[in-house]
C-alpha positions as CSV (number, residue, x, y, z in Angstrom):
1,M,93.3,73.3,101.2
2,S,95.0,71.3,98.5
3,Y,98.6,71.9,97.8
4,D,100.5,70.6,94.7
5,S,104.4,70.0,95.7
6,R,105.2,70.0,92.2
7,D,104.5,73.7,91.4
8,Y,107.4,75.6,90.2
9,Y,109.0,77.6,92.8
10,R,109.1,81.4,91.7
11,P,109.2,83.6,94.8
12,A,107.7,87.2,94.7
13,G,110.7,89.7,93.6
14,F,112.3,92.4,95.9
15,G,109.7,94.9,94.3
16,G,107.3,93.5,96.6
17,F,109.4,94.0,99.7
18,N,106.5,94.9,102.0
19,M,104.9,91.7,101.0
20,L,107.7,89.6,102.6
21,P,107.0,87.7,105.9
22,P,108.0,89.8,109.0
23,V,110.9,87.9,110.3
24,I,112.6,87.4,106.7
25,K,112.1,91.0,106.3
26,Q,113.7,92.1,109.4
27,L,116.5,89.6,109.1
28,L,117.5,91.0,105.8
29,L,117.3,94.7,107.2
30,I,119.3,93.6,110.0
31,N,122.1,91.7,108.0
32,I,122.4,94.5,105.5
33,G,122.6,97.2,108.5
34,V,125.2,95.2,110.2
35,F,127.3,94.8,106.9
36,L,126.9,98.9,106.4
37,I,128.4,99.0,109.9
38,Q,131.3,96.6,108.9
39,M,132.3,98.6,106.0
40,L,132.5,102.0,108.2
41,F,134.8,100.2,110.6
42,E,137.1,99.2,107.8
43,S,138.4,102.8,108.1
44,I,138.4,103.5,111.7
45,N,141.1,102.4,114.4
46,F,140.7,101.5,118.2
47,G,143.8,101.9,120.4
48,G,146.0,101.0,117.1
49,Y,143.7,98.1,115.9
50,P,141.6,98.3,112.9
51,G,138.0,98.7,113.4
52,W,137.1,95.2,111.9
53,Y,139.4,93.4,114.3
54,F,137.5,95.0,117.1
55,L,134.2,93.8,115.6
56,N,135.5,90.5,115.1
57,R,137.1,90.1,118.6
58,Y,133.8,91.1,120.3
59,F,131.1,90.0,117.9
60,A,132.3,87.3,115.5
61,L,132.6,83.6,116.7
62,N,136.0,83.3,118.6
63,P,137.2,80.0,119.1
64,I,137.4,78.7,122.8
65,V,141.2,78.4,122.8
66,G,144.0,79.6,120.6
67,I,146.0,82.7,119.8
68,D,144.8,85.3,117.1
69,Q,146.9,87.1,114.4
70,T,148.0,89.9,116.7
71,G,149.3,87.2,119.4
72,Q,146.4,87.6,121.6
73,A,144.2,84.8,123.3
74,Y,140.8,84.5,121.3
75,N,137.9,86.4,123.4
76,F,135.1,83.7,123.0
77,Q,131.8,85.1,124.7
78,I,128.5,83.2,124.7
79,W,126.5,85.9,122.9
80,Q,128.9,85.4,119.9
81,L,126.8,82.4,119.1
82,I,123.9,84.8,117.9
83,T,125.9,87.8,116.7
84,Y,128.3,86.2,114.4
85,Q,125.3,85.1,112.4
86,F,124.7,88.8,111.3
87,M,128.3,89.6,110.2
88,H,129.8,88.8,106.8
89,G,133.2,89.0,105.1
90,G,132.2,90.7,101.8
91,F,129.7,91.8,99.5
92,S,129.4,88.3,97.7
93,H,129.2,86.8,101.0
94,I,126.0,88.5,102.2
95,F,124.4,88.8,98.9
96,F,124.4,85.1,98.6
97,N,123.3,84.4,102.1
98,M,120.6,86.8,101.8
99,F,119.5,85.6,98.5
100,M,119.3,81.7,99.6
101,L,117.3,83.3,102.9
102,W,115.0,85.2,100.6
103,M,114.7,82.4,98.2
104,F,113.8,79.5,100.4
105,G,112.7,81.2,103.9
106,N,109.6,82.7,102.7
107,E,107.4,79.6,102.7
108,I,109.2,78.0,105.7
109,E,108.1,81.2,107.6
110,N,104.5,80.9,106.4
111,I,104.5,77.6,107.3
112,M,105.9,77.6,110.9
113,G,104.8,81.0,111.8
114,S,107.3,84.1,112.4
115,K,108.1,83.2,116.0
116,K,108.7,79.4,115.2
117,F,110.7,80.5,112.3
118,L,112.7,83.1,113.9
119,F,113.3,80.2,117.0
120,F,114.5,77.9,114.3
121,Y,116.9,80.3,112.1
122,L,118.6,81.1,115.2
123,L,118.8,77.9,116.7
124,S,120.3,76.5,113.4
125,G,122.9,79.3,113.7
126,I,123.7,78.5,117.1
127,G,124.2,74.4,116.0
128,A,126.3,75.8,113.4
129,G,128.5,77.7,115.5
130,L,128.9,75.1,118.2
131,V,130.0,72.6,115.6
132,Q,132.6,75.0,114.6
133,L,133.9,75.9,118.3
134,I,133.7,71.9,119.3
135,V,134.9,70.0,116.2
136,G,137.4,72.8,114.4
137,P,140.2,72.2,117.0
138,V,139.9,68.6,116.6
139,V,140.3,68.5,112.6
140,S,142.7,71.5,112.3
141,N,145.2,73.6,114.0
142,H,144.1,76.4,111.8
143,L,141.5,78.3,113.7
144,A,140.0,81.9,113.0
145,F,137.3,84.0,113.6
146,T,133.6,82.8,112.3
147,I,131.3,85.0,110.6
148,G,128.2,84.5,108.3
149,A,124.5,83.4,108.3
150,S,125.5,80.3,106.4
151,G,124.8,77.8,108.9
152,A,121.7,79.4,109.6
153,V,120.8,79.7,106.0
154,Y,121.6,75.8,105.5
155,G,119.3,74.7,108.2
156,V,116.3,76.9,106.4
157,M,117.5,75.0,102.9
158,I,117.1,71.7,104.6
159,A,113.6,72.6,106.1
160,F,112.9,73.8,102.5
161,A,113.8,70.6,101.1
162,M,111.6,68.5,103.6
163,F,108.6,70.4,103.2
164,F,108.8,70.7,99.1
165,P,111.0,67.8,98.0
166,D,109.6,68.1,94.4
167,R,109.5,71.8,94.2
168,Q,111.5,72.9,91.1
169,I,114.2,75.3,91.3
170,Y,115.8,76.9,88.4
171,V,119.3,76.8,88.7
172,Y,120.8,80.0,86.8
173,F,117.2,80.9,86.5
174,L,117.4,78.7,83.2
175,F,117.8,74.9,84.7
176,P,114.9,73.0,86.6
177,V,115.9,70.7,89.4
178,R,113.8,69.4,92.2
179,A,114.6,71.0,95.6
180,K,115.5,67.5,97.3
181,Y,118.3,66.8,94.6
182,L,119.7,70.3,94.1
183,I,119.9,70.7,98.3
184,A,121.1,66.9,98.6
185,F,124.0,67.9,96.3
186,L,124.9,71.0,97.9
187,V,124.7,69.2,101.6
188,L,126.9,66.5,100.1
189,I,129.7,69.0,99.0
190,E,129.7,70.3,102.8
191,F,130.2,67.0,104.5
192,M,133.0,66.1,101.9
193,S,134.6,69.7,102.6
194,V,134.6,69.2,106.3
195,G,138.6,68.5,106.4
196,D,139.2,72.0,104.2
197,M,139.7,74.3,106.8
198,S,139.8,77.2,104.4
199,L,138.3,80.7,104.6
200,V,135.0,78.7,104.1
201,A,133.5,77.4,107.4
202,H,132.5,74.1,106.2
203,L,131.8,72.7,109.6
204,A,129.6,75.6,110.6
205,H,127.6,74.4,107.2
206,V,127.3,71.0,108.5
207,G,126.4,72.1,112.1
208,G,123.4,74.3,110.4
209,I,122.5,71.5,108.3
210,V,122.4,68.7,111.2
211,T,120.2,71.1,113.6
212,G,118.1,72.2,111.0
213,F,117.2,68.6,109.9
214,L,116.9,67.3,113.5
215,F,114.4,70.2,114.1
216,I,112.3,69.5,111.5
217,L,111.9,65.8,112.2
218,L,111.2,66.6,116.0
219,D,108.7,69.4,115.3
220,K,106.8,67.1,112.8
221,K,106.6,64.3,115.6
222,N,105.9,66.9,118.5
223,N,104.5,70.1,116.8
224,F,106.2,72.7,118.9
225,N,104.5,75.5,120.2
226,I,107.3,78.4,120.8
227,D,104.5,80.7,122.3
228,G,103.6,77.6,124.7
229,M,107.2,77.2,125.4
230,F,108.0,80.9,126.6
231,N,104.7,81.0,128.3
232,K,105.6,77.8,130.5
233,L,108.9,79.3,131.1
234,K,107.6,82.6,132.2
235,N,105.1,80.8,134.4
236,T,107.8,78.4,135.9
237,T,109.7,81.5,136.9
238,S,107.0,83.5,138.3
239,N,106.1,80.1,140.3
240,F,109.7,79.9,141.5
241,K,109.5,83.6,142.7
242,N,106.1,82.9,144.3
243,F,107.6,80.2,146.4
244,N,110.5,82.1,147.4
245,S,108.6,85.1,148.6
246,S,105.5,83.0,150.0
247,N,105.4,81.4,153.5
248,T,106.7,77.8,153.3
249,S,105.7,76.1,156.4
250,G,103.4,74.1,154.6
251,G,106.2,71.8,152.9
252,F,107.8,72.0,149.7
253,R,105.6,71.8,146.8
254,K,106.3,69.5,143.8
255,P,106.9,71.6,140.9
256,K,104.9,71.3,137.6
257,K,106.6,69.4,134.8
258,Y,106.8,71.6,131.6
259,G,107.7,70.0,128.3
260,F,109.5,71.8,125.5
261,G,106.2,71.8,123.2
262,T,103.0,70.6,123.2
263,K,101.2,68.4,120.7
264,N,98.3,70.0,119.5
265,V,98.1,68.3,115.8
266,Q,94.8,68.9,114.2
267,E,94.0,67.5,110.9
268,A,92.1,69.7,108.2
269,E,88.6,68.8,107.9
270,F,87.1,68.2,104.2
271,Y,84.3,70.5,103.2
272,D,81.7,69.6,100.6
273,I,81.1,73.0,98.8
274,N,78.9,71.4,96.8
275,D,76.4,70.2,99.7
276,E,73.7,72.7,100.0
277,K,72.9,71.6,103.6
278,K,76.4,72.4,104.9
279,K,76.7,75.9,102.6
280,E,77.7,78.5,104.5
281,P,77.7,82.5,103.8
282,E,80.5,83.4,101.4
283,A,83.6,84.9,103.0
284,T,84.7,88.3,101.7
285,S,88.2,89.3,100.7
286,S,89.1,90.7,104.1
287,D,88.3,87.8,105.6
288,I,90.6,85.9,103.6
289,D,93.5,88.6,104.0
290,R,93.0,88.3,107.9
291,I,93.3,84.3,107.8
292,L,96.6,84.4,105.5
293,D,98.0,87.2,108.2
294,K,97.0,84.6,110.9
295,I,99.0,82.0,109.0
296,S,101.8,84.1,108.6
297,A,102.1,85.1,112.3
298,S,101.4,81.8,114.0
299,G,100.9,78.9,111.4
300,Y,98.2,76.9,109.7
301,Q,97.9,74.8,112.6
302,N,96.5,77.4,114.9
303,L,93.5,78.4,112.6
304,T,90.2,77.5,113.8
305,A,88.0,75.0,112.1
306,E,85.7,77.8,110.7
307,E,88.9,79.7,109.3
308,K,90.0,76.4,107.7
309,R,86.8,76.0,106.0
310,I,86.7,79.5,104.7
311,L,90.2,79.0,103.3
312,F,89.5,75.5,101.6
313,E,86.3,77.1,99.9
314,A,88.3,80.2,98.7
315,S,90.8,77.8,97.0
316,K,88.4,75.3,95.8
317,K,86.8,78.6,93.9
318,K,90.0,80.2,92.7
């Protein structure tokens, strides 16, 4: 199916919320739900401490070392690398993060498939958090809680620029700018702002940018299969349990090697719909809907040859 990267980028409006890809929709709902909880905790006290401090201490990304504003040591926990991504510091903070996720994330999820996109999104946020944790104490003595989805969103933006570099984005809904130029400009600002340890965690943004960029480069080369990765992990755990519970008198068995992903790249075949010898029965609209749902769930590369043929012919007719 041909695709013109010069097409203008006009994502569907919020009126079609049910038409959003599943992970984007769930991320929007979860972030909004957590933000409402944060607002509720603003008026609650726990043992003399305001509710927002309780949330930050246990769910925001705490520095590994240092003392917070109450004189207590920061409380870093490993799960905070995930939970901090769903917390925000105010309405404008969550609004712009969710707007950018909605604007750039829809097509990236459709390309990657939902499971891989979720993995990529969370991984970008984790990379952002790790850079903030490790590099932050080096460049500044001013440490604080870190919250927000910005690092993960910057990873999604980088992915969009790499997949659709020439796509036109309307700045302020008026001025068309190619994605590669707009996002490169935003990235440059973040790298130039690293030394500015203000309320904005520029280091986390840079971490999300670098993590997203490296993932896309490696994914294009290796075509990471997220389902395969977790299945292999599950099989490895199962084999380990079976080994421990079985009679080992036969000696130690050499474990199988499990890679991060499998190469399963298949080029789309060209079908000539004008060739009467190759002409197949026309696909129905339900067939097209089923194929599009499959692309959304697992990516284009997992379509069968017949499904690719149907999709190609349908696109040519339209």
